[in-house]
N, C-alpha and C positions, 0 to 999 in steps of 0.2 A: 822448203822449195816446192818453185812453183809448179805446176804440170799446166802445157799447152795438151789437149785432145780436140783434134778434129774429125768429123761425121762426113762421109763423102755419101749420099744418095741420091740416085738417079730417079726422076720423078717422069713419069709418061702416063698420060692420060690420067688425072688423079691417084696414077697408085705408085709405091715404091719400087719400080722396077728393081734397083739393085740396090741394095747396100751391108753394111757389114754384116748385120744377120744374115742376111742369104748369102754373101759371098762365105760365112762359117758353115752354113747350113751344105753346099757345094762343096767346100772343101768335108765337111763330113760323110757326104753321100761320095762322094768321090774315094775315100778311104774307106769306109765301112761299107760300099755293098748294096744298100740298101736303103729306102725311105725311112724304113721299123730302125733298123740296126743307127743310122744317123739322126733319127730323133731320140733315142736312147741315149744316145752319148751324148749328146747336147742336153739332157733333160729338159726337152720339149713333149709338148704333146706330137703323139701320131699326127693328131690332126692339125692341129699348127705346123705343121712340116707339110702335112700334103695341102695346107693354103699354103704357104709361101710358094710349094712348086707349081702353083697353078697360076699363082700372080704371073713369077718368072715366065711359066712358059706360053703363057698368052699375054706378053707384055713385050718380048721377042719376036725377031721374023718368022726362028725357030726355035721349037721346045731349044731348052737349055737339063732336062734333065728328060730322061728315055729310060724307061721301065716296062720291066716281061713281068708278065702271069705269073705267078707261083705255081705248082704242083709238083710231078716230079722229077724236072727239070730245076725246080726252085726257086726261081723269077728273081726278083731284084730291080737295082735303080744304075743309071750312071749316066756319066755324063757328056753327054752328045757334043761332036766337035765345038758347036756354037758355044756347049758351055764353058766349054777348058777356056774358050778364046777369051768369054765375057768374064770368066774368072779372071784369067792371068789379065786384061786390061785393067779390070776392078783392083787389084789388088797394088798394080804399078801406079795407078791413079792413085789410091792411099798412101801409097810409098811416097811419091812427089810432092801432095800436099803436107803433110807431114814433116817431110826436111825441109819445104818452102814456110807455112809457116814459124816451127822451129826457128827458122834464123829469120825472119821477121820480127817475132816476137822477146826476141832479147832483150832489144832496148828496153821495153815496157818494164819485160822481169825486174831490170835492172831498177825500176822506182819502186817495187814492192817493199816493202818493210820486213 
């Protein structure tokens, strides 16, 4: 059976501002409450997660991820209101793109052996 795979990336100033991996990282930060825990959950290095957060925070008008320094309060990370909105919009674009491509590709898929 044939599969259709779409990848949506938003590129800004030579950086991938948002893509599937960054969206997954935002989801993980939201659910795990820290960049470290999100990276571990995704089997990603802490440095790589921070690098991706730095790119996202630097390419949008406001940071997508807010951090709190550790200590007695524990620290952590969360999505800013803009981060939640960017993630919501990106996921909607992904879904709509996949539906469109799937519908448009059926005639081509029918020509496969």
